[in-house]
N, C-alpha and C positions, 0 to 999 in steps of 0.2 A: 504493500500500500504506500509506504514511504517513497519508493522508487517511482510509482505512478504519479504521486503528488508532485514529485520533483519534475517529471517530464511534462506534466500539465502546466506547471509554473513556467518552465522554459518556453513552452509553446505560447502561453499567454503573453509573456514579455516580448518574445520575438514578433508576435502579431501586433503588439502595441507599438513597437519600434517602427515596423513597416507602415502602420497607419499614419503615424505622425510624419514620417518622411514623405509619404504620398499625399499629405493633407487630407487624409481620409479619416478625420476625427472631428469631434464636436467642440465648439467653443461656446460655453454658456455664460451669459451675463445675468446675474440676479438683479432685478429692478423693482422699484416702487412706482406704482401708478399715481401720478400727481393729479389725476382727474382733470386733465386739460390745462393745469396751471404751469406756466413756464418755470423751468428750473435749470440753472446753469450746471449743477452737478449731474443731473440726469442727461442733459444735452451732451456733456463730456463722454458719458458712457455710450450713448447712441452714436456719436461721432466715431468713437473707437470701433464699435461693432461694425459700422458701415464701411470703414476703411479696411478692416479685416475681411469683410465679405468681398469687397472689390479685389482683394489680394488672393481670393480663391479659397478662403477658409469657410467651413460650415458653421455659421453663427446662428445662435438662437437666444432670444431674450426670454427669460423665465420669471414667473411671478406666482403669487398665491392669492390673487384677489378673489374674495368671496362674492363681491358685487360686480357689476358690469365694468369691464376693462375699457377705459376711455382712450388711453394712449397719447401719442404726441403729435398726431397728424395736424391738428388745428394750429399748433404754434411752432412746430419744428419742421413739418413738411412731409409730403407723401413718401419720399424715398426712405425716410427713417421709419415711418409708420408701417411700411410694407416689409420690414425685416421680419423673419419668422418669429412668432411668439408662441409660448406654451404656458398653460396654467398647471402647475404641479398638483393643484388640488383636484383637478378634473381630468387631466390628460396624463397618459403614461410617458414619462421621460426616462429613457434608458441611458445610464451613465456608465461608461467603461473606464478601464485604467488608462486608455490613451486620450481621454477627454480632459478638458480644462474648465474649471468653474471659477469665475471672477465675482467676488462678493464685496459690495461697498461696506464701509466701516460701520454704518448704522445697523447692520444686520448681524449682530453678535449671536442672536438666536439661531440664525441660519448656519453660522459657522459651527455652532454646537451640534445642530441637528445633522450636519453633513460630514462630520469628522470621521465617520466610518466608511465613507464612500471611497471607491478605489481611484477616483480621478485626482488630478493635481488641482489644489485650491489656492487661489491667490487673492490677497486683500487689495482692494482699491481704496486708497486713503486720499480723499479730497479735502476733508476738514478734520484736522487733528482734535479740535475741541469736542468732537462727538465721541471720541474714545473714552474719556472719563465718564461720560454720560451713559454710554451703551454697553461698555465692557464690564462684566461683573467683577467685583473686588477680588474674588478668589480665582480669577481666570486670567491667563495670559495667552499669547499666541502659540507658545510651545504646547500648552495644554490642549489648544484647539487644533494642533497639528497643521498650523499655517506657518510656512517658513519663507514665503516670498510676499513682497508688497510692491504695488505701483503707487507712487505719490505724484502730486501735480507740481510741487515746488521743492527746491533744494532745502529751503527752510524747514518744511515738514519732514523731509527725509532725515535731516540732522536730528530733529526732535524725536522722531520715531526710533532712530538708532540709539539715542541716548537712553531710552527706557527698555528697548528690546534689541540689544546688540546682536542677537543671534539671527535676526531676520535679514534676508537678502532683499535689498531695495533697488528700485528702478524709478527714474523720473520721466514721465511723459507730460509735457506741458499742455495746458488747455489752448484753445485758439479762439480768436475773435473773427466772426464771419465778415466777409467783404461787404455785406449789406450795411455794416456800420462804417460810414465813410463821410468825409467832409462835404460841404456844399457851399457854392458861391452865391446862392440865393439870399435875398434880404431876410433877416431874422426878426421875429417878434420878441419883445422883451417879456418873455415868460420864464419864470424861474422853475426849473425842474427840481423836484425833491425825490430822491430815491432812498427809501428806508423800508424796513420790514414792518414798521408800526406807524399808524396814523398819528400817534402821539408826537412823534418826532417832527412831523409836518407842522403841527400846531405850535410846537416849541420853537420852530424857526419862523413861521409866518407871522403869528400874532405879535411877538415882541418886536419884530422888524417894523410892522405897521405902527405899533405903539410909540416906538422910539423915533421913527422916521415917517411921520404922517404925510410928508411931501411926496412920498412914493406910494401912496394909496392906489395909484393907477397901475402899478406893477402887479402882474398876475403870477400866481403860484399854481403848479400842477404836480400832482403826485403821480409818479410812474411806478405802478405796481400791477402785476398780472397781465401786462400787455403781451400780445404776440410780437415776434421779432420785427416784422415789417412795420407795425404800428409804433413800436418803441423807437426804431431807427428814424422814422419820419418825425416823431415828436422831438427827438434829440437834435435833428438837423434844423428844426423849426426854431429852436431856442438857442440863446448864446451862453447860458449859465446853468450848471447843474450842481446841486448840493447832494453829496453822497455820504450816507451814514450807515455803517454796518460793522459794529464792534466785533462780531463773532466770525467774520469772513476769514478765510485763509488764502483767498486769491483776489477777488474784487472784479468780477466780470463787468458789471454795469459801469463802474468808474472808467475802465478802459474803453468800453463801448462809447461812453460820452466823450472821452478824449478823442477817439477816432472820428467822431462826428463834429469835431471842431468846437467843443464846449470848453469854457473856462470851468474847471471843476474845483469846488470847495469840498475838501475831503476830511472827514474825521479820521484821525489816526487809529487804525484797528488794533486790537489787543495783540494779534500776531501779524507781523509784517510779512508781506509776500515778497518774492524775488524782485518784482518790478518796482516795489515801493522804495527800495534802497539802491543807491549807487555808491560806488567807491571812487573817490577822487584821485588825482595824481599822487597825493601824499599817502595813499592807502587808507584814508579815513572814510568811514561809511556815514552817509547822511541820507535823509529823505529826498526822493527825487523832486526836482523843481517843476515837474510836469503838472503837479497839482498845487493848490493853495491849501495847506494843511492846518487843522485846528484840533485842539485837545478837548475842548468842551463845547457843547452845543450853544451855551450862553454866549460864546464868542462870535457866533455867526452873524447876528444883526449888524454889528459894526463892520465886519469884514465884507458882508454882502453889500452894504451901503456904499462902501468904497469901490467895489467892483462895478456896481450898477452905475455909479457916477462916472467912472472912467469910460465905461462902455457907451453910455448915452452921449458923452462928449467926443466919442471916437478917439480916445486917447489911451487905449490899451497898448502897452508897450509891445513892440514886435517880438521881443524875447519870450513873452508869455505864450504866444502861438508857436514859436519855434521850439520851445521847451516841450510842449505837449506832443508835437510831432516827432520828437526823438523816439517815442515808443511805437511809431507806426510799423516798424519792421519787426517788432517782437510779436510773438504769438500769432503767426499767420497759419492758415490752414496747411500750406505747403510744408512748413516746418513741423507741424504736429503730425502730419501724415508720415513724414520720414522718421520721426521718433517712434511712432506706433509700429511701423514696419520693422525698425531695428530692435526695439525692446521686446516686442512679442515674439519675433523670430528667435531672439536670443533665449527667451523663456522656453519656447518649444524645443529648441536644440538642446538646452540643458536637461530637459526631461528625457530626451533620447540618450544622452550621455549617462544620466543616472541609471536608466534601464540597462544600458550596456555594462555598467560597473556591477550591477546586481547579477546580471546574467553571467558574467565572468566568475563572480564569487560562487554562484550555484554550480556551474560546470566544473570549477576547480575543487569543489568540496567532494570528498570521497564518501 
């Protein structure tokens, strides 16, 4: 019986190696249905899945929605919505040793439930702040049998390695779509406010009107829950955006506003992203001058009044616009696609090498 098991194991490993080398394996992405609400983190996963599909891999988005699955078609587009989807609650999803399952950081329960599966499981870490919230106190990634992670920034990679040094990390940066672009058309003096809570909008708008009643004619607009085309149109229509997101680990909407030619007043987030910081010729790190940064929301009315005044008088210094455009070449789709191809092919190749090492050990064992 022992010899039979040994031969079966050899056969299974050899078949798995062959499947991976021939791209005859499955790549599963576990996702959360946001019920039609735009989500930068979900878009990142769909972008990755679509690129891998175009590279010839068998990609499937899996979920366990008990209610109707809405998907991303209305805000992300048809080509992403048409990726294969399966509900693990109602459909049979067969997973073999040659397959790969990518799990976002918010799904620690899925990591626990799947740790006995034969496939390779990889963490996708887009927001480190979610780990303390969702990872149980008595659990670490070694307990969960997850030894690889893909992060979106070097800052997060460093932080993850600080607490989980045994995990193998890779960085695949997000991208900003070309739909977010500058415009030469005249702009209306509408102040965009991007925040996750309406309370922040009121804390900016009302004190501004109280302190500067001369600007009562200036309009404010909250940008939340818009599809990408509507959002990009709104950003190009306005000259100024206020961005508030303490918990972000990247800052999609701030970059989108900059790409659309907005002067961005940005609250310094708790965790700085790669693009937030630049290193000067002396090797000293400081906040990028692409944004106008503030520490507290109470500072905004005075800062905003100054920006509105210079904009209405057409006296915005040229360096303000040149500074924001320094970031134009960062986070392009072309760069992201190259990173996806490199990092994921590296992960797949390592799985083959790991199988070959195990195969050698089994064959050498008497």
